[in-house]
C-alpha positions as CSV (number, residue, x, y, z in Angstrom):
1,M,0.0,0.0,0.0
2,K,1.3,3.4,-0.9
3,I,0.1,6.5,1.0
4,V,0.7,9.9,-0.4
5,S,0.1,13.1,1.6
6,E,-2.2,15.5,-0.2
7,I,-3.6,17.4,2.8
8,M,-6.4,19.8,1.5
9,K,-5.2,22.8,3.5
10,E,-7.4,25.2,1.5
11,N,-10.7,23.3,2.2
12,P,-12.8,25.1,4.9
13,C,-13.0,21.8,6.9
14,Y,-9.2,21.7,7.3
15,K,-9.1,25.3,8.3
16,A,-11.8,24.7,10.9
17,G,-9.1,22.7,12.7
18,K,-11.5,20.6,14.8
19,K,-10.1,17.3,16.2
20,I,-11.8,14.0,17.0
21,K,-11.1,11.0,19.2
22,V,-11.2,8.2,16.6
23,K,-13.8,5.6,17.4
24,G,-14.0,3.9,14.0
25,L,-13.6,4.0,10.2
26,M,-16.3,4.7,7.6
27,L,-16.0,3.5,4.0
28,H,-17.5,5.5,1.1
29,S,-17.5,5.5,-2.6
30,V,-17.5,8.7,-4.6
31,G,-20.9,8.2,-6.4
32,C,-19.7,9.3,-9.9
33,P,-17.7,7.7,-12.7
34,Q,-14.2,9.0,-11.8
35,P,-11.3,6.7,-11.0
36,D,-8.7,9.6,-10.6
37,A,-8.3,10.7,-7.0
38,A,-6.3,13.8,-8.1
39,T,-9.5,15.1,-9.8
40,F,-11.3,15.2,-6.5
41,I,-8.4,16.7,-4.6
42,K,-8.0,19.5,-7.1
43,S,-11.8,20.3,-7.0
44,W,-12.1,20.0,-3.2
45,N,-8.9,21.8,-2.1
46,R,-10.4,25.2,-2.5
47,A,-11.6,27.8,0.0
48,E,-15.0,28.0,-1.7
49,Y,-15.6,24.2,-1.5
50,K,-17.7,23.9,1.6
51,R,-19.7,20.8,0.7
52,A,-17.4,18.0,2.0
53,C,-13.9,16.9,3.1
54,V,-12.7,13.4,3.7
55,H,-9.6,11.9,5.2
56,A,-8.5,10.0,2.1
57,F,-9.3,9.0,-1.5
58,I,-8.2,5.6,-2.9
59,D,-7.3,6.0,-6.6
60,G,-9.0,3.6,-9.0
61,N,-6.2,3.5,-11.5
62,N,-3.4,2.2,-9.2
63,G,-4.8,1.8,-5.7
64,T,-2.7,4.6,-4.2
65,V,-4.1,6.1,-1.0
66,Y,-4.1,9.9,-1.0
67,Q,-4.5,11.2,2.6
68,T,-6.3,14.5,2.5
69,L,-6.9,15.3,6.2
70,P,-4.9,14.4,9.3
71,W,-6.4,11.2,10.6
72,N,-7.6,12.8,13.9
73,H,-9.1,15.9,12.1
74,R,-12.9,16.2,12.1
75,G,-14.0,15.6,8.5
76,W,-17.2,16.3,6.6
77,H,-17.8,12.9,5.0
78,C,-21.0,11.4,6.2
79,G,-23.5,14.2,6.8
80,G,-24.2,13.2,10.4
81,A,-22.9,12.6,13.9
82,G,-20.4,10.0,12.5
83,N,-18.2,13.0,11.5
84,N,-17.5,13.4,15.2
85,E,-15.9,10.0,15.7
86,Y,-15.1,8.3,12.3
87,I,-12.3,8.6,9.8
88,G,-13.9,8.8,6.3
89,V,-12.3,7.1,3.2
90,E,-13.6,7.4,-0.4
91,L,-13.2,4.7,-3.0
92,C,-12.9,6.2,-6.5
93,E,-15.2,4.5,-9.1
94,P,-14.8,3.2,-12.7
95,D,-15.2,5.6,-15.6
96,C,-17.2,3.1,-17.6
97,I,-20.3,3.3,-15.5
98,V,-23.2,5.7,-16.0
99,Y,-25.6,6.5,-13.2
100,T,-29.2,6.3,-14.3
101,G,-30.9,7.3,-11.0
102,G,-30.0,7.2,-7.3
103,S,-27.6,4.3,-6.8
104,T,-28.5,2.5,-10.1
105,F,-26.0,2.5,-12.9
106,S,-25.2,0.8,-16.2
107,C,-21.7,-0.4,-17.1
108,S,-20.2,-0.5,-20.6
109,D,-17.1,-2.6,-19.7
110,L,-17.7,-5.0,-16.8
111,G,-14.2,-6.4,-16.8
112,K,-12.5,-3.0,-16.6
113,A,-14.9,-1.8,-13.9
114,R,-14.3,-4.9,-11.8
115,K,-10.5,-4.4,-11.9
116,V,-10.9,-0.8,-10.7
117,V,-13.2,-1.9,-7.8
118,Q,-10.9,-4.8,-6.9
119,R,-7.9,-2.4,-6.8
120,T,-9.7,0.0,-4.4
121,Y,-11.1,-2.8,-2.3
122,E,-7.7,-4.3,-1.7
123,S,-6.1,-1.0,-0.9
124,A,-8.9,-0.2,1.5
125,V,-8.4,-3.5,3.3
126,E,-4.7,-2.6,3.9
127,L,-5.4,1.0,4.9
128,F,-8.1,0.0,7.4
129,A,-5.8,-2.7,8.8
130,Y,-3.1,0.0,9.2
131,L,-5.5,2.4,10.9
132,C,-7.0,-0.2,13.2
133,A,-3.5,-1.2,14.3
134,Q,-2.5,2.5,14.9
135,Y,-5.6,3.2,17.0
136,G,-5.8,-0.1,18.7
137,M,-9.2,-1.0,17.2
138,D,-10.7,-4.4,16.6
139,P,-12.2,-4.4,13.1
140,M,-14.7,-7.2,14.1
141,K,-16.0,-5.2,17.1
142,D,-19.5,-3.7,16.5
143,G,-19.4,-0.2,15.1
144,V,-15.6,0.0,14.4
145,I,-15.9,-0.3,10.6
146,L,-19.0,0.9,8.8
147,S,-20.0,1.7,5.3
148,H,-21.9,5.0,4.7
149,R,-25.0,2.8,4.2
150,E,-24.5,1.2,7.6
151,G,-23.9,4.6,9.2
152,H,-27.3,5.7,7.9
153,A,-28.9,2.6,9.3
154,R,-27.5,3.6,12.7
155,G,-28.6,7.2,12.4
156,I,-25.2,8.7,12.2
157,A,-24.9,9.3,8.5
158,S,-27.0,10.7,5.6
159,D,-29.1,8.4,3.4
160,H,-26.6,6.8,1.0
161,G,-26.1,3.3,-0.2
162,D,-22.3,3.3,-0.7
163,P,-20.2,1.5,-1.3
164,E,-22.3,-1.7,-1.3
165,H,-24.3,-0.4,-4.3
166,L,-21.2,-0.4,-6.4
167,W,-20.1,-3.9,-5.3
168,R,-23.6,-5.2,-5.8
169,G,-24.2,-3.6,-9.2
170,L,-20.9,-5.1,-10.5
171,Q,-21.6,-8.5,-8.9
172,M,-18.3,-8.4,-7.1
173,G,-19.4,-10.6,-4.2
174,Y,-18.0,-8.1,-1.7
175,T,-19.9,-7.3,1.5
176,M,-19.1,-5.2,4.5
177,T,-19.0,-8.4,6.6
178,G,-16.4,-9.8,4.3
179,F,-14.5,-6.6,4.3
180,R,-14.2,-6.5,8.0
181,K,-13.0,-10.1,8.0
182,D,-10.4,-9.2,5.3
183,V,-9.2,-6.3,7.5
184,K,-8.8,-8.6,10.5
185,K,-6.9,-11.2,8.3
186,A,-4.6,-8.4,7.0
187,M,-3.8,-7.4,10.6
188,E,-3.0,-10.9,11.6
189,Q,-0.7,-11.2,8.6
190,G,1.1,-8.1,9.7
191,N,-0.2,-5.6,7.2
192,G,-1.2,-3.2,10.0
193,K,2.2,-3.0,11.5
194,D,4.2,0.3,11.6
195,D,6.5,-0.8,8.8
196,L,3.9,0.4,6.3
197,K,4.9,3.8,5.0
198,D,2.8,6.6,6.5
199,S,1.8,9.7,4.6
200,G,4.4,12.5,4.3
201,R,7.4,10.3,5.3
202,T,10.7,11.0,3.7
203,E,14.1,9.5,4.4
204,T,16.9,12.0,5.2
205,Q,20.6,12.1,5.7
206,P,21.1,11.3,9.4
207,Y,21.5,14.4,11.5
208,L,21.6,15.2,15.2
209,V,19.1,17.0,17.4
210,R,19.2,18.1,21.0
211,V,16.1,17.7,23.0
212,S,15.0,21.0,24.6
213,I,12.5,19.8,27.2
214,P,13.0,17.4,30.2
215,N,10.3,14.9,29.3
216,L,9.7,13.8,25.7
217,N,7.3,11.1,24.5
218,I,8.6,8.6,22.0
219,R,5.7,7.4,19.8
220,K,5.0,4.5,17.4
221,G,4.4,7.0,14.5
222,P,4.6,10.6,13.5
223,G,1.8,12.2,15.6
224,T,0.3,12.4,19.1
225,H,-2.5,10.0,18.0
226,Y,0.1,7.2,17.9
227,G,0.7,5.1,21.0
228,K,3.8,5.6,23.1
229,T,6.8,3.3,22.9
230,G,8.6,5.1,25.8
231,R,9.5,8.4,27.3
232,Y,12.9,10.1,27.4
233,T,13.7,12.1,30.6
234,G,16.5,14.5,30.5
235,V,18.1,16.6,27.8
236,G,19.9,14.3,25.3
237,V,21.1,14.1,21.7
238,F,19.4,11.9,19.1
239,T,20.0,10.9,15.5
240,I,17.1,11.5,13.1
241,V,17.0,9.3,9.9
242,E,13.4,10.0,8.7
243,E,11.0,12.9,8.8
244,A,7.2,13.2,8.5
245,D,4.4,15.7,8.8
246,G,2.3,15.5,11.9
247,Q,-0.9,17.4,12.7
248,G,-1.0,21.0,11.7
249,A,2.5,22.4,11.0
250,A,4.2,19.9,13.3
251,R,7.3,17.9,12.1
252,W,8.4,14.5,13.5
253,G,11.6,12.6,13.3
254,R,12.3,8.9,13.4
255,L,15.1,7.7,15.7
256,K,18.1,5.9,14.3
257,S,17.3,2.9,16.5
258,R,13.9,2.7,14.9
259,S,12.4,2.6,18.4
260,G,10.0,5.4,17.6
261,W,9.3,9.0,16.6
262,I,9.8,12.3,18.5
263,S,8.4,15.7,17.8
264,L,11.0,17.9,16.3
265,D,9.2,20.9,17.7
266,Y,11.0,20.2,21.0
267,T,14.4,19.8,19.6
268,R,17.3,21.9,18.1
269,K,19.3,20.7,15.2
270,I,23.0,20.5,16.1
271,S,26.3,19.4,14.5
272,G,29.9,18.6,15.6
273,E,29.0,15.5,17.7
274,N,29.2,11.8,17.1
275,L,26.0,10.4,15.7
276,Q,24.1,8.5,18.5
277,D,20.6,7.5,19.5
């Protein structure tokens, strides 16, 4: 799974800056024949676009995940109370379908359409396994993973039928029950571990930083929403080998020992000392 950071900083939802305590994940599909995630990002990443904002799009051409909001940012993805607790992810749809009314559509190339949907489904399984691992959630627990349609049935989302309408219309055999089982299986196989590349991560030439506060949390990933792997007490020197964007304008650095990440906001870059960790 490839995650690319494309945070929509011009969208009013991002600028609102509200945070959530993540309770679960909600799966959507875009509801129009467009497999290209970049098309949505370009359209939605504008100050005047006040209709919606999601945490990620999954591209139908190659399965790439484009993260468009920080995971703990309150999105505008389901038209209900689910926005207060759920990360929302959109599956892009094949360009060979034509909607004929509501969730009903025709398809001019069934083979092509199924390949697009298979691609997005498989990436969604990996992404949801990753997020469940990061937030300590059990995908089989009631309410942790929902579709937009299931969210509506629970009274926390607007009246939509996605993404099941797409799977059903193309006779894919996919169901949300099966999806949750696939996420669980992916976690058991290790696809949810932290060795997956997170959004915005870039390797860097190793450099030294000096910690500027007496207590600094070391976390599993680049952000305060990740669990702690430890805490450093004292003012020490660390070697940073990888960088990543966190929430807002924060920057995070991965330690040379690979034991975790620290916030670079509480460090000062230095030179002239032996590299250490």
